[in-house]
Structure formats: structure tokens, C-alpha cells
C-alpha positions as CSV (number, residue, x, y, z in Angstrom):
1,M,88.5,64.5,150.9
2,K,87.3,67.9,152.1
3,L,88.0,69.4,148.6
4,Y,86.0,66.6,147.0
5,H,83.0,67.3,149.4
6,N,83.0,71.1,148.8
7,Y,83.0,70.5,145.0
8,Y,79.8,68.5,145.2
9,K,78.2,70.9,147.6
10,W,78.7,73.9,145.3
11,F,77.9,71.8,142.2
12,T,74.6,70.8,143.7
13,L,73.7,74.4,144.8
14,I,74.5,75.8,141.3
15,T,72.5,73.0,139.6
16,V,69.5,73.6,141.7
17,A,69.7,77.4,141.2
18,L,69.9,76.9,137.4
19,L,66.9,74.6,137.4
20,M,64.9,77.1,139.4
21,I,65.7,79.8,136.9
22,C,64.7,77.6,134.0
23,I,61.4,76.6,135.7
24,I,60.5,80.2,136.6
25,G,61.5,81.4,133.1
26,C,59.6,78.7,131.2
27,G,56.5,79.0,133.4
28,G,56.1,82.7,132.8
29,G,55.4,82.4,129.1
30,D,52.3,80.3,129.4
31,D,50.6,82.8,131.8
32,D,51.2,85.7,129.3
33,E,49.6,83.7,126.5
34,A,46.5,82.8,128.6
35,T,45.9,86.4,129.5
36,D,46.6,88.1,126.2
37,G,44.7,91.4,125.8
38,G,43.8,91.6,129.5
39,A,41.3,88.7,129.4
40,T,41.3,86.1,132.2
41,P,41.2,82.4,131.3
42,A,37.5,82.4,132.4
43,E,36.7,85.2,129.9
44,S,38.5,83.6,127.0
45,T,36.0,80.7,126.6
46,K,32.3,80.5,126.6
47,E,29.8,77.7,126.5
48,I,26.5,78.5,124.9
49,P,23.6,76.1,124.5
50,I,21.0,75.7,121.8
51,N,17.7,75.0,123.6
52,I,14.7,73.2,122.3
53,S,11.1,73.4,123.5
54,D,8.0,71.2,123.0
55,A,9.9,68.5,121.1
56,D,7.9,65.3,120.6
57,N,9.8,62.2,119.2
58,V,12.3,64.1,117.1
59,G,14.5,61.6,115.3
60,S,16.8,63.9,113.4
61,L,17.7,67.6,113.5
62,H,19.7,69.7,111.2
63,I,20.7,73.1,112.6
64,E,22.9,75.9,111.2
65,L,24.1,78.6,113.6
66,V,25.3,81.9,112.2
67,Y,27.5,84.1,114.4
68,D,30.2,86.8,114.0
69,S,33.5,85.0,113.7
70,S,35.4,88.1,114.7
71,V,33.8,87.7,118.2
72,L,33.5,83.9,118.7
73,E,35.3,80.8,117.3
74,V,33.7,77.3,117.7
75,T,36.0,74.7,119.5
76,D,33.5,71.9,120.2
77,V,29.9,70.8,120.2
78,K,28.5,68.3,122.7
79,A,25.1,66.6,123.2
80,G,22.9,68.4,125.7
81,S,20.7,66.9,128.4
82,K,17.8,66.2,125.9
83,I,20.0,64.0,123.7
84,K,19.9,60.7,125.5
85,N,20.8,58.1,122.9
86,G,21.8,60.3,120.0
87,V,24.8,61.2,117.9
88,V,25.9,64.7,117.4
89,E,28.2,65.7,114.5
90,F,29.3,69.2,113.4
91,N,31.4,71.1,111.0
92,T,32.9,74.6,110.9
93,N,34.0,74.7,107.3
94,T,32.5,78.1,106.7
95,S,33.7,80.9,109.0
96,G,30.8,82.2,111.1
97,R,28.6,79.2,110.3
98,L,28.3,76.1,112.4
99,V,26.4,73.2,110.9
100,I,25.1,70.6,113.4
101,G,23.5,67.2,112.7
102,I,21.7,65.2,115.4
103,I,20.3,61.7,115.1
104,D,18.4,60.0,117.9
105,A,16.6,56.8,116.9
106,T,14.7,56.7,120.2
107,G,13.4,60.2,119.7
108,I,14.0,63.5,121.5
109,S,11.1,64.8,123.6
110,G,10.5,67.7,125.9
111,S,12.2,71.0,126.5
112,G,15.8,71.7,127.5
113,R,19.4,71.8,126.1
114,A,19.9,70.1,122.7
115,V,23.6,70.9,122.4
116,S,26.3,72.9,124.2
117,I,28.7,74.8,122.0
118,S,32.2,75.7,123.3
119,F,33.5,78.9,121.9
120,D,36.8,80.8,122.2
121,V,36.1,84.5,122.7
122,V,38.4,86.0,120.0
123,G,37.1,89.6,119.9
124,S,34.9,92.2,121.6
125,G,31.4,93.4,120.8
126,K,28.2,91.6,120.3
127,T,27.0,88.9,118.0
128,D,23.6,87.6,117.2
129,L,23.2,83.8,117.4
130,I,20.9,83.1,114.4
131,L,19.5,79.7,113.7
132,E,18.9,78.9,110.0
133,N,18.0,76.0,107.7
134,I,16.4,73.9,110.6
135,E,15.2,70.6,109.4
136,A,13.5,68.1,111.8
137,T,11.9,64.7,111.3
138,N,9.9,62.4,113.5
139,A,11.7,59.3,114.7
140,E,8.9,56.9,113.8
141,T,7.1,58.3,110.8
142,L,10.1,60.2,109.3
143,H,7.7,63.1,108.5
144,D,9.0,66.6,108.7
145,I,8.3,68.6,111.9
146,I,7.6,72.3,111.7
147,T,9.9,74.4,113.8
148,E,10.2,78.1,114.8
149,A,13.6,79.6,115.5
150,H,14.3,82.2,118.1
151,K,17.7,84.0,117.8
152,G,20.1,84.4,120.7
153,L,22.8,87.0,121.5
154,Y,26.2,87.0,123.0
155,N,27.8,90.2,124.4
156,A,31.6,89.8,124.8
157,S,32.0,93.1,126.8
158,D,30.0,91.8,129.8
159,G,29.6,88.1,129.0
160,T,25.8,88.3,128.7
161,T,24.3,85.4,126.8
162,Y,20.8,84.7,125.5
163,P,20.8,81.2,124.0
164,P,19.0,80.6,120.7
165,E,16.0,78.2,120.8
166,I,14.2,75.9,118.5
167,E,10.4,75.6,119.2
168,F,8.7,72.6,117.8
169,I,5.2,73.3,116.4
170,Q,2.9,70.3,116.9
């Protein structure tokens, strides 16, 4: 009976030791991937808004954001605080160009964040954040709204961000 008891004691200890080795060995690989190139997980992603100012009953908005794809890569676009009842769609079919469409039947008014763009930081250096081909219409009349674009900037070396902005001219 004593031999039987010693067998299970050693079997249990060896099994636990092997499991610990597997857990430690498997867990180490994930950390190495997350910090590739010396970047910490906080430095590997960045959320950058596109802001709007002086909007008055904007029903639809088409935006194209041009950026350096060797510095940033888009992962997601979400509605910002000014989009209350709207739908936001986007595509990244062209490298370095993000196309965003927003529709809000109740109208977007005021100043603030239109969308938040999540980026993976994939390189170093700076990139301008240039807004192009902006088209806006009024929610009630469907008339075009005149806009003025102000470019932004992202600096990967220190994380400095100046968000791009769309100003609505009334």
C-alpha cells in the first residue's frame, strides 16, 4: 500500500511541474509579440478623433482621411459624441486612405468629436492627417453644406497628436 501511495505522490508532483513549465513557456511568447521593437502595448495603438465645429443639422457626411500607412494602420472607426442617432461606415480598401460615411437623419449640430479612429502604430516618424473630398448635406433640405478642412498631425516618436477638424461654414 505504501508503494502505491508513493507512486501517486511522485506522479502528482511531476505532473504539476510539467504543467507549470508549459504555462510559463506558452505565456512568454505573447509578451514578446506585444512589445516587438521596444514598444509597450500603450504605444502600439492610438485613438485619434476627427472633430467638427459649427455643425448645424448635418444629415450626411462623407470624409476621406489621408495618412502615411508606414506609420499608422486603421483598425476601427466609431461614432463620436456628436453622432447621437447616426450610422458610421468606413472602408480601408486603399492603403493610406480611410473613407468614412456618416448618416444621421435627426441632424448633427454643434462642435465636438464626429468619429474616433483606432490605429495600430506600425512605424516611426510623423504623418499628416489630411481631410479630402468632404461632402456634407443638410438633414432637412438635402442641400450641400460648405466645409473647410484643417489637417492634423501624428508624431509616433513622442505620441503627439493634433486631430484634423471639419469646420462648417454657415
